[in-house]
C-alpha positions as protocol buffer text, in pm:
chain_id: "A"
residue {
  index: 1
  type: MET
  ca { x: 53 y: -3 z: -4 }
}
residue {
  index: 2
  type: PRO
  ca { x: 188 y: 329 z: -136 }
}
residue {
  index: 3
  type: GLU
  ca { x: 258 y: 559 z: 179 }
}
residue {
  index: 4
  type: SER
  ca { x: 75 y: 880 z: 32 }
}
residue {
  index: 5
  type: HIS
  ca { x: -328 y: 915 z: 14 }
}
residue {
  index: 6
  type: PRO
  ca { x: -587 y: 1171 z: -135 }
}
residue {
  index: 7
  type: ALA
  ca { x: -800 y: 1344 z: 8 }
}
residue {
  index: 8
  type: SER
  ca { x: -1111 y: 1147 z: 147 }
}
residue {
  index: 9
  type: PRO
  ca { x: -1439 y: 1328 z: 366 }
}
residue {
  index: 10
  type: ASP
  ca { x: -1472 y: 973 z: 548 }
}
residue {
  index: 11
  type: VAL
  ca { x: -1143 y: 978 z: 657 }
}
residue {
  index: 12
  type: PRO
  ca { x: -1106 y: 1254 z: 921 }
}
residue {
  index: 13
  type: GLU
  ca { x: -767 y: 1343 z: 978 }
}
residue {
  index: 14
  type: ILE
  ca { x: -642 y: 1440 z: 1334 }
}
residue {
  index: 15
  type: GLU
  ca { x: -372 y: 1548 z: 1546 }
}
residue {
  index: 16
  type: PRO
  ca { x: -190 y: 1371 z: 1746 }
}
residue {
  index: 17
  type: SER
  ca { x: -311 y: 1679 z: 2041 }
}
residue {
  index: 18
  type: GLU
  ca { x: -672 y: 1592 z: 1943 }
}
residue {
  index: 19
  type: ALA
  ca { x: -577 y: 1214 z: 1970 }
}
residue {
  index: 20
  type: ALA
  ca { x: -486 y: 1201 z: 2236 }
}
residue {
  index: 21
  type: GLN
  ca { x: -732 y: 1413 z: 2413 }
}
residue {
  index: 22
  type: LEU
  ca { x: -963 y: 1149 z: 2207 }
}
residue {
  index: 23
  type: VAL
  ca { x: -797 y: 883 z: 2445 }
}
residue {
  index: 24
  type: GLY
  ca { x: -838 y: 1030 z: 2737 }
}
residue {
  index: 25
  type: ALA
  ca { x: -1203 y: 1065 z: 2650 }
}
residue {
  index: 26
  type: GLY
  ca { x: -1264 y: 730 z: 2554 }
}
residue {
  index: 27
  type: ALA
  ca { x: -1166 y: 565 z: 2188 }
}
residue {
  index: 28
  type: VAL
  ca { x: -894 y: 379 z: 2147 }
}
residue {
  index: 29
  type: ILE
  ca { x: -543 y: 368 z: 1925 }
}
residue {
  index: 30
  type: LEU
  ca { x: -514 y: 89 z: 1655 }
}
residue {
  index: 31
  type: ASP
  ca { x: -120 y: 77 z: 1523 }
}
residue {
  index: 32
  type: VAL
  ca { x: -133 y: -98 z: 1220 }
}
residue {
  index: 33
  type: ARG
  ca { x: 235 y: -121 z: 1159 }
}
residue {
  index: 34
  type: GLU
  ca { x: 430 y: -440 z: 1139 }
}
residue {
  index: 35
  type: THR
  ca { x: 516 y: -603 z: 1421 }
}
residue {
  index: 36
  type: ASP
  ca { x: 909 y: -520 z: 1425 }
}
residue {
  index: 37
  type: GLU
  ca { x: 826 y: -124 z: 1419 }
}
residue {
  index: 38
  type: PHE
  ca { x: 500 y: -137 z: 1754 }
}
residue {
  index: 39
  type: SER
  ca { x: 786 y: -299 z: 1967 }
}
residue {
  index: 40
  type: GLN
  ca { x: 1004 y: -58 z: 1910 }
}
residue {
  index: 41
  type: GLY
  ca { x: 774 y: 208 z: 1953 }
}
residue {
  index: 42
  type: ARG
  ca { x: 393 y: 293 z: 2021 }
}
residue {
  index: 43
  type: ALA
  ca { x: 168 y: 579 z: 2181 }
}
residue {
  index: 44
  type: LYS
  ca { x: 150 y: 407 z: 2552 }
}
residue {
  index: 45
  type: ASP
  ca { x: -270 y: 296 z: 2480 }
}
residue {
  index: 46
  type: ALA
  ca { x: -175 y: 176 z: 2113 }
}
residue {
  index: 47
  type: PHE
  ca { x: -316 y: -224 z: 2022 }
}
residue {
  index: 48
  type: HIS
  ca { x: -259 y: -345 z: 1762 }
}
residue {
  index: 49
  type: ILE
  ca { x: -278 y: -549 z: 1489 }
}
residue {
  index: 50
  type: PRO
  ca { x: -53 y: -533 z: 1106 }
}
residue {
  index: 51
  type: PHE
  ca { x: -247 y: -421 z: 839 }
}
residue {
  index: 52
  type: SER
  ca { x: -181 y: -706 z: 629 }
}
residue {
  index: 53
  type: SER
  ca { x: -426 y: -904 z: 929 }
}
residue {
  index: 54
  type: LEU
  ca { x: -648 y: -662 z: 974 }
}
residue {
  index: 55
  type: ASP
  ca { x: -947 y: -835 z: 760 }
}
residue {
  index: 56
  type: ASP
  ca { x: -832 y: -1142 z: 914 }
}
residue {
  index: 57
  type: ARG
  ca { x: -861 y: -979 z: 1313 }
}
residue {
  index: 58
  type: LEU
  ca { x: -1156 y: -695 z: 1237 }
}
residue {
  index: 59
  type: ALA
  ca { x: -1337 y: -854 z: 1508 }
}
residue {
  index: 60
  type: GLU
  ca { x: -1059 y: -792 z: 1775 }
}
residue {
  index: 61
  type: VAL
  ca { x: -1106 y: -346 z: 1706 }
}
residue {
  index: 62
  type: PRO
  ca { x: -1382 y: -265 z: 1934 }
}
residue {
  index: 63
  type: VAL
  ca { x: -1732 y: -61 z: 1684 }
}
residue {
  index: 64
  type: ASP
  ca { x: -1848 y: 78 z: 2044 }
}
residue {
  index: 65
  type: ARG
  ca { x: -1517 y: 319 z: 2077 }
}
residue {
  index: 66
  type: PRO
  ca { x: -1436 y: 596 z: 1808 }
}
residue {
  index: 67
  type: VAL
  ca { x: -1098 y: 434 z: 1665 }
}
residue {
  index: 68
  type: ILE
  ca { x: -783 y: 610 z: 1609 }
}
residue {
  index: 69
  type: VAL
  ca { x: -579 y: 426 z: 1350 }
}
residue {
  index: 70
  type: VAL
  ca { x: -164 y: 612 z: 1317 }
}
residue {
  index: 71
  type: CYS
  ca { x: 74 y: 440 z: 1090 }
}
residue {
  index: 72
  type: ARG
  ca { x: 429 y: 507 z: 1080 }
}
residue {
  index: 73
  type: SER
  ca { x: 335 y: 817 z: 870 }
}
residue {
  index: 74
  type: GLY
  ca { x: -19 y: 796 z: 727 }
}
residue {
  index: 75
  type: GLY
  ca { x: -28 y: 629 z: 508 }
}
residue {
  index: 76
  type: ARG
  ca { x: -114 y: 247 z: 593 }
}
residue {
  index: 77
  type: SER
  ca { x: -376 y: 447 z: 854 }
}
residue {
  index: 78
  type: TYR
  ca { x: -533 y: 578 z: 655 }
}
residue {
  index: 79
  type: TRP
  ca { x: -618 y: 295 z: 418 }
}
residue {
  index: 80
  type: ALA
  ca { x: -720 y: 70 z: 720 }
}
residue {
  index: 81
  type: ALA
  ca { x: -940 y: 356 z: 814 }
}
residue {
  index: 82
  type: LYS
  ca { x: -1038 y: 388 z: 559 }
}
residue {
  index: 83
  type: SER
  ca { x: -1113 y: -37 z: 583 }
}
residue {
  index: 84
  type: LEU
  ca { x: -1288 y: 5 z: 888 }
}
residue {
  index: 85
  type: ALA
  ca { x: -1482 y: 338 z: 788 }
}
residue {
  index: 86
  type: THR
  ca { x: -1661 y: 143 z: 511 }
}
residue {
  index: 87
  type: ARG
  ca { x: -1719 y: -139 z: 724 }
}
residue {
  index: 88
  type: GLY
  ca { x: -1932 y: 139 z: 974 }
}
residue {
  index: 89
  type: TYR
  ca { x: -1739 y: 221 z: 1229 }
}
residue {
  index: 90
  type: VAL
  ca { x: -1584 y: 544 z: 1337 }
}
residue {
  index: 91
  type: SER
  ca { x: -1242 y: 576 z: 1297 }
}
residue {
  index: 92
  type: MET
  ca { x: -1016 y: 839 z: 1146 }
}
residue {
  index: 93
  type: ASN
  ca { x: -666 y: 863 z: 1035 }
}
residue {
  index: 94
  type: LEU
  ca { x: -377 y: 942 z: 1263 }
}
residue {
  index: 95
  type: ALA
  ca { x: -198 y: 1306 z: 1126 }
}
residue {
  index: 96
  type: GLY
  ca { x: 154 y: 1251 z: 1034 }
}
residue {
  index: 97
  type: GLY
  ca { x: 124 y: 944 z: 1164 }
}
residue {
  index: 98
  type: MET
  ca { x: 395 y: 777 z: 1457 }
}
residue {
  index: 99
  type: HIS
  ca { x: 643 y: 1060 z: 1345 }
}
residue {
  index: 100
  type: ALA
  ca { x: 446 y: 1336 z: 1434 }
}
residue {
  index: 101
  type: TRP
  ca { x: 264 y: 1184 z: 1800 }
}
residue {
  index: 102
  type: HIS
  ca { x: 691 y: 1189 z: 1855 }
}
residue {
  index: 103
  type: ASP
  ca { x: 748 y: 1505 z: 1788 }
}
residue {
  index: 104
  type: GLU
  ca { x: 494 y: 1669 z: 1942 }
}
residue {
  index: 105
  type: GLY
  ca { x: 674 y: 1508 z: 2276 }
}
residue {
  index: 106
  type: LEU
  ca { x: 332 y: 1253 z: 2350 }
}
residue {
  index: 107
  type: PRO
  ca { x: 531 y: 913 z: 2480 }
}
residue {
  index: 108
  type: VAL
  ca { x: 713 y: 649 z: 2254 }
}
residue {
  index: 109
  type: VAL
  ca { x: 712 y: 315 z: 2468 }
}
residue {
  index: 110
  type: ARG
  ca { x: 812 y: -44 z: 2467 }
}
residue {
  index: 111
  type: ASP
  ca { x: 666 y: -307 z: 2608 }
}
residue {
  index: 112
  type: ASP
  ca { x: 761 y: -303 z: 2906 }
}
residue {
  index: 113
  type: GLY
  ca { x: 713 y: 69 z: 2977 }
}
residue {
  index: 114
  type: SER
  ca { x: 1068 y: 242 z: 2823 }
}
residue {
  index: 115
  type: PRO
  ca { x: 1090 y: 491 z: 2649 }
}
residue {
  index: 116
  type: GLY
  ca { x: 1050 y: 363 z: 2276 }
}
residue {
  index: 117
  type: VAL
  ca { x: 1172 y: 524 z: 1922 }
}
residue {
  index: 118
  type: VAL
  ca { x: 995 y: 533 z: 1560 }
}
residue {
  index: 119
  type: ALA
  ca { x: 1074 y: 264 z: 1347 }
}
């Protein structure tokens, strides 16, 4: 899947600070990067389903809360959010991905809670 994407009204893009506020209000963060990327650093409360596995693991995505989808830079997450939206989920793409999350000063952690990196 290409890293770039067209503008689409059915897939809202939100900034990291807004995403953090929404998570605080009950939204979930779905990280669709590959396992090696996710294990090096993720948003604190993110759960992980690689983009390539999303269709097979759709039942794991909560339907009762907004879903903020993230990848490294916003390309894969756009396509994942679009796919979720076509299935009736309230989904949005994190603009700029984990790079923007990190640049905003929001925490990037490993599974053990130690500081992580965006890979």
